[in-house]
C-alpha positions in Angstrom: 120.8 90.3 99.6 123.8 90.4 102.0 124.1 88.6 105.4 127.0 88.0 107.7 125.7 84.7 108.9 124.7 82.5 106.0 123.3 79.8 108.2 120.7 82.1 109.7 117.8 83.3 107.6 117.1 87.0 108.3 113.5 87.9 109.2 112.1 90.6 106.8 108.9 92.4 107.6 107.3 93.3 104.2 104.7 96.1 104.3 102.2 96.1 101.5 102.8 92.4 100.9 99.6 91.9 99.1 100.1 94.9 96.8 101.5 95.1 93.3 105.2 95.3 94.1 105.1 93.6 97.5 103.5 90.4 96.0 106.4 90.1 93.5 109.1 90.9 96.1 107.6 88.4 98.5 108.5 85.5 96.1 112.1 86.6 95.9 112.5 87.1 99.6 111.5 83.6 100.5 114.5 82.2 98.7 116.8 83.3 101.6 114.6 85.0 104.3 111.7 84.3 106.6 109.1 86.9 105.7 106.5 88.6 108.0 104.0 89.6 105.3 102.0 92.6 106.5 98.6 93.5 105.1 95.4 95.1 106.4 93.7 91.8 105.8 96.5 89.4 106.6 94.4 87.2 108.8 92.5 86.1 105.6 95.6 84.6 104.1 97.3 81.3 104.7 100.8 81.0 106.0 103.3 79.1 103.8 106.9 78.0 104.0 108.9 80.9 105.2 105.9 83.3 105.1 103.8 84.4 108.1 100.9 86.7 107.4 99.9 89.3 109.9 97.0 91.8 109.8 98.5 95.2 110.3 96.9 98.7 109.9 99.9 101.0 109.8 97.7 103.9 110.8 97.9 102.3 114.3 101.2 102.4 116.1 100.1 99.4 118.2 99.5 97.4 115.0 102.9 98.5 113.6 104.6 97.3 116.8 102.9 93.9 116.6 103.6 93.6 112.9 107.4 94.2 113.3 107.8 91.8 116.3 110.8 89.7 115.6 111.9 91.4 112.4 115.5 92.2 111.4 114.7 94.4 108.4 111.5 96.3 107.4 110.7 96.9 103.7 108.4 99.9 103.3 106.3 99.9 100.1 103.3 101.9 101.4 101.6 105.0 100.2 98.2 106.5 100.9 97.0 108.1 97.7 93.8 106.0 97.7 91.2 106.5 100.5 91.6 104.2 103.5 88.1 104.6 105.0 84.5 105.1 103.9 85.1 108.8 104.5 88.6 110.1 104.2 89.3 113.8 105.0 92.8 115.1 104.5 95.6 115.0 102.0 97.7 111.9 101.1 100.8 113.8 102.3 99.5 114.1 105.8 98.4 110.5 105.9 101.8 109.4 104.7 103.3 111.1 107.6 101.4 109.0 110.1 102.1 105.7 108.2 105.9 106.4 108.0 106.1 107.7 111.6 104.4 104.6 112.9 106.6 102.3 111.0 109.8 104.1 112.1 108.8 104.3 115.8 107.8 100.6 115.8 111.0 99.6 114.1 113.0 101.5 116.7 111.1 99.9 119.6 111.3 96.4 118.1 115.0 96.5 117.3 114.8 96.5 113.5 118.3 97.0 112.1 117.4 98.5 108.6 114.5 100.0 106.7 114.4 99.6 102.9 112.1 102.2 101.3 111.0 102.4 97.7 110.6 106.1 96.7 110.7 108.2 93.6 113.5 110.0 91.8 113.8 113.5 93.2 114.8 116.1 90.6 117.0 119.1 91.4 114.4 121.8 91.9 113.0 123.9 94.7 109.3 123.4 93.6 108.6 119.7 93.8 105.1 118.3 93.1 103.0 117.2 96.0 103.8 113.6 95.4 107.6 114.1 95.3 107.5 116.4 98.4 105.7 113.7 100.2 108.2 111.0 99.2 111.1 113.2 100.5 109.2 113.9 103.8 108.6 110.2 104.3 112.3 109.4 103.7 113.2 112.0 106.3 110.7 110.6 108.9 111.8 107.0 108.4 115.3 108.1 109.3 114.4 110.2 112.3 114.7 107.5 114.9 118.3 106.4 114.2 117.6 103.3 112.1 119.7 103.1 108.9 117.4 103.7 105.9 118.2 102.5 102.4 116.1 104.5 99.9 115.6 103.1 96.4 114.5 106.0 94.2 112.8 104.9 91.0 111.1 106.8 88.2 108.3 105.2 86.2 108.1 101.5 87.0 107.1 99.4 84.0 105.1 96.4 85.1 101.7 94.8 85.0 99.1 96.4 87.4 100.5 99.2 89.6 99.8 102.8 88.6 101.9 104.6 86.0 102.5 102.1 83.2 99.0 100.7 83.2 97.6 104.2 82.9 99.9 104.8 79.9 98.9 101.5 78.3 95.2 102.3 78.8 95.6 105.7 77.0 97.3 104.0 74.0 94.6 101.2 73.9 91.7 103.6 74.0 92.7 106.6 72.0 93.3 106.4 68.2 94.2 110.1 68.3 96.3 111.5 71.1 96.8 115.2 71.9 100.2 115.4 73.6 100.7 118.2 76.1 104.1 119.8 76.7 104.9 117.5 79.7 105.0 114.5 77.3 108.4 115.8 76.0 109.8 115.8 79.6 112.7 113.3 80.0 112.2 110.4 82.4 114.1 107.2 83.3 111.8 104.2 83.2 112.8 101.0 84.9 111.3 97.5 84.6 109.7 95.9 87.6 112.2 93.0 87.7 115.1 95.5 87.9 113.3 97.4 90.8 112.9 94.0 92.6 116.6 93.3 92.1 117.5 96.7 93.7 115.3 96.1 96.7 116.5 92.6 97.1 120.2 93.5 97.0 119.7 96.3 99.5 118.5 94.1 102.3 121.2 93.6 105.0 123.7 95.3 102.6 126.0 97.3 104.9 127.4 99.4 102.0 124.0 100.7 101.1 122.7 101.5 104.6 121.9 105.2 105.1 122.0 106.0 101.4 119.4 107.3 98.9 120.1 105.5 95.6 118.7 106.4 92.2 117.8 103.5 89.9 116.9 103.5 86.2 116.7 101.3 83.1 119.2 101.4 80.2 117.4 104.3 78.5 116.4 107.9 79.2 113.4 108.9 77.1 110.4 111.2 77.0 106.8 110.2 77.7 106.1 110.7 74.0 108.7 108.1 73.2 107.2 105.7 75.7 103.8 106.2 74.2 105.2 105.3 70.7 107.0 102.2 72.0 103.9 101.1 74.0 101.8 101.5 70.9 104.3 99.3 68.9 104.1 96.7 71.6 100.3 96.7 71.3 100.3 96.7 67.5 98.7 100.1 67.3 99.5 103.3 65.4 97.7 106.2 67.1 98.0 109.6 65.6 100.0 111.8 67.9 99.5 115.6 67.9 101.7 117.9 69.9 99.5 120.5 71.7 101.4 122.9 73.9 98.3 124.6 75.4 97.0 121.8 77.5 97.7 122.5 81.2 98.7 119.9 83.8 95.3 120.4 85.5 93.4 119.7 82.3 95.7 116.8 81.6 95.1 115.1 84.9 91.3 115.4 84.5 91.5 114.1 80.9 93.8 111.1 81.9 91.5 110.2 84.8 88.4 110.2 82.6 89.9 108.2 79.7 91.6 105.5 81.9 88.8 105.4 84.5 91.5 105.5 87.2 90.9 107.1 90.6 91.7 110.9 90.5 93.3 110.5 94.0 96.0 108.4 92.3 96.1 110.1 88.8 96.3 113.7 89.9 99.5 113.5 92.0 101.2 111.3 89.4 100.4 113.7 86.5 101.5 116.7 88.5 104.9 115.1 88.9 105.4 114.7 85.2 106.5 118.3 84.7 109.8 117.4 86.4 112.6 115.6 84.6 112.8 112.3 86.4 116.2 110.9 85.5 118.6 109.1 87.7 121.6 111.1 88.9 125.0 109.4 88.3 126.2 110.8 91.7 123.4 108.9 93.4 123.8 105.6 91.6 125.4 102.4 92.9 126.8 99.9 90.4 125.4 97.0 92.4 121.7 98.0 92.2 121.2 101.1 90.1 121.5 100.1 86.5 118.5 98.1 85.2 119.0 95.8 82.2 115.6 95.5 80.6 114.8 98.1 77.9 111.5 99.9 78.0 110.2 98.1 74.9 111.1 94.7 76.5 109.5 95.7 79.8 106.3 97.0 78.0 105.9 93.7 76.1 106.5 91.6 79.2 104.0 93.7 81.2 101.3 93.5 78.6 101.8 89.8 78.2 101.6 89.3 82.0 98.4 91.4 82.1 96.7 88.9 79.7 97.8 85.8 81.7 94.7 84.6 83.6 95.3 84.7 87.4 94.9 81.6 89.5 91.3 81.5 90.8 91.2 81.7 94.6 88.6 82.6 97.1 89.3 85.8 98.7 87.4 86.7 101.9 86.4 90.3 101.4 86.5 92.7 104.3 83.2 93.9 105.7 82.6 97.5 104.5 82.3 99.7 107.5 81.0 103.2 107.8 84.2 104.5 109.3 85.9 107.9 109.2 89.5 109.0 109.0 90.3 112.7 109.2 93.9 113.9 109.1 94.8 117.6 109.3 98.2 119.4 109.6 98.7 122.3 112.0 101.7 124.4 112.8 102.8 124.8 116.4 104.3 127.9 118.1 108.1 127.6 118.9 108.7 125.5 121.9 105.3 123.9 121.9 104.7 120.2 121.3 101.9 117.8 120.5 101.0 117.3 124.2 100.6 121.1 124.5 98.5 121.2 121.3 96.0 118.6 122.7 95.6 120.4 126.0 95.3 123.8 124.3 92.7 122.5 121.9 90.4 121.4 124.8 90.7 124.9 126.3 90.2 126.7 122.9 87.2 124.7 121.8 84.6 125.9 124.4 86.1 129.5 124.3 85.6 129.6 120.5 82.1 128.1 120.5 80.8 129.7 123.8 78.1 129.5 124.9 77.3 126.4 122.8 79.9 124.0 124.0 81.7 123.1 127.3 84.8 121.0 127.6 86.0 119.3 130.8 89.3 117.6 131.5 90.0 115.7 134.7 93.3 115.1 136.4 94.0 112.1 134.2 93.5 114.2 131.1 90.3 112.4 130.2 88.0 114.8 128.3 84.3 115.3 127.8 82.7 117.8 125.3 79.2 118.7 126.3 76.3 120.9 125.1 76.1 123.8 127.5 72.3 124.1 127.5 71.4 120.4 128.1 74.6 119.1 129.6 74.5 116.2 127.2 77.9 114.6 126.4 78.7 114.8 122.6 82.0 113.0 122.8 83.9 111.3 125.7 87.6 110.7 125.2 89.9 108.7 127.4 93.5 109.7 127.5 96.0 106.8 126.8 98.8 107.9 129.1 100.8 104.7 128.5 100.7 105.4 124.7 101.4 109.1 124.9 104.4 111.3 125.1 105.3 115.0 124.6 105.4 114.3 120.8 102.1 112.3 120.8 98.9 112.7 122.7 96.5 109.8 122.1 92.8 109.7 123.2 90.4 106.8 122.7 86.9 107.9 121.7 84.8 106.0 124.2 81.4 107.5 124.4 79.0 110.4 123.7 75.9 110.8 121.6 78.0 111.3 118.4 79.6 107.9 118.8 78.1 104.6 117.6 78.9 102.6 120.8 77.9 99.3 119.3 80.4 99.5 116.4 83.2 101.5 117.9 86.2 99.4 118.7 89.3 101.4 117.6 88.0 105.0 117.4 90.7 107.5 118.5 92.0 111.0 118.3 95.7 111.8 118.2 97.9 114.8 118.1 101.3 113.8 116.7 104.3 116.1 116.2 106.3 115.5 113.0 109.9 114.6 113.9 112.3 117.5 114.0 109.7 120.1 113.1 107.0 122.5 114.5 104.3 120.7 112.5 101.7 118.5 114.1 99.2 116.1 112.7 95.7 116.0 114.2 94.0 112.7 113.2 90.7 110.9 113.9 91.0 107.2 113.1 88.3 104.5 112.8 85.6 106.7 114.1 82.1 105.3 113.7 79.4 108.0 113.9 76.0 107.4 115.4 74.2 109.7 113.0 72.8 108.2 109.7 75.6 108.2 107.2 74.1 110.8 104.8 73.3 113.2 107.7 76.7 112.7 109.2 78.6 113.3 106.0 77.0 116.7 105.3 76.7 118.0 108.9 79.1 116.7 111.6 81.9 115.8 109.1 81.8 119.3 107.6 81.7 120.8 111.1 84.8 118.9 112.1 86.7 120.4 109.1 85.5 123.9 110.0 86.6 123.4 113.6 90.1 122.2 112.5 90.4 125.1 110.0 89.6 127.6 112.8 92.0 126.0 115.2 94.7 126.1 112.5 94.1 129.8 112.0 94.1 130.4 115.7 97.6 128.8 116.0 98.8 130.8 113.0 97.7 134.0 114.7 99.6 132.9 117.8 102.7 132.4 115.8 102.4 135.7 114.0 101.8 137.5 117.3 104.9 135.9 118.8 107.0 136.8 115.7 105.8 140.4 115.8 106.9 140.7 119.4 110.3 139.1 119.0 111.9 142.0 117.1 110.8 144.5 119.8 112.1 142.2 122.6 115.4 141.9 120.8 115.6 145.7 120.2 114.9 146.4 123.9 117.6 143.9 124.9 120.2 145.5 122.6 119.3 149.0 123.8 119.6 148.0 127.5 123.0 146.3 126.8 
């Protein structure tokens, strides 16, 4: 950690503070910084010396702004591979866009001077996996508002809990015979959790590292097969390993998910990334933070030992399970159009597409009602949040209608959000509480929403194609008249 004024403790906002890496980093940060620990259930935790817990749902821009109040630096450790609501519709890539954009916008508004982001090593290839494409997109979004971003790019992180190494350890523990697909010979650059924490820690307030994407790795480059062998040695096991070149990545990810009993939402993207060589590039390494000291074998033994250490018993207040919905879809906008246009166009398109079934009304304040034509009954009522909207973001609070559970709805909202520096737009429903019985909703209204968004996406694509088909003719006419 670097600071110009050693008498003043910097204030670091730590996202994902209750998570696997965040919890370990929190302990190191308190040695020199005052920490705002952000978690979705932060109100259930007790503040301690130099640690203030705040509840913060990063899907909410307002929450992100409150969370970063008073922070000098924000550390971003968030991903969205696991579902965030009782029903989650959409890809983790699109959800990561919202999380990163909220953090970056809030950081800009609250005067944060640096964002430190833990990402993955990005191989030199045009065809990245979904997970790595998302990591690159998040990095770009975080830097879109002028705040210096320090990105620490790590491969497989070896530590207790987490994702990649525990999955590897479970495979070794549970399988006396292992069929090894071709991807297990791919080279990777594992790094121990303490070395990752060191890199993150040394990046905070470090002027030399601001605005840089830095690769980090341990002292060894090795294949996944070699990691399996060394993990087996650390466990005192000798599984029989058989190289099988015919197993596809799709079959591998299903097999790994079943054997380890790990969520497919997490396993699938990780396994898809293993076809890429994940080794740190010397051109993107910094002597101060990049070179980890702990070998893979040492890190594996430490991780397995930590896993066996009984955790301190403490009462955790569990959040109430809600029947909430989050649906996030990506659309593509015609040239020159923005999120504000997309929202207004959607309200016009919807009744045209589903005439004579639906009617949509929008008043002078952009408040909207969607009605059934025959009965006039309001299905959904949405209030436009003008003070929270802009050309790049149109926000509506879902405030009424027969489809809404009025008694439980507190934060339901619909937003159209343009991805920075692109013609892509995210259409998201957050914290929506339906009035229909859950089983009925899940297989009727929820499916209908996906169909509507699919048709709207196709409609916009046809608009784009139509514009592109006319452009050559316009250009040709202009050239001929000249």
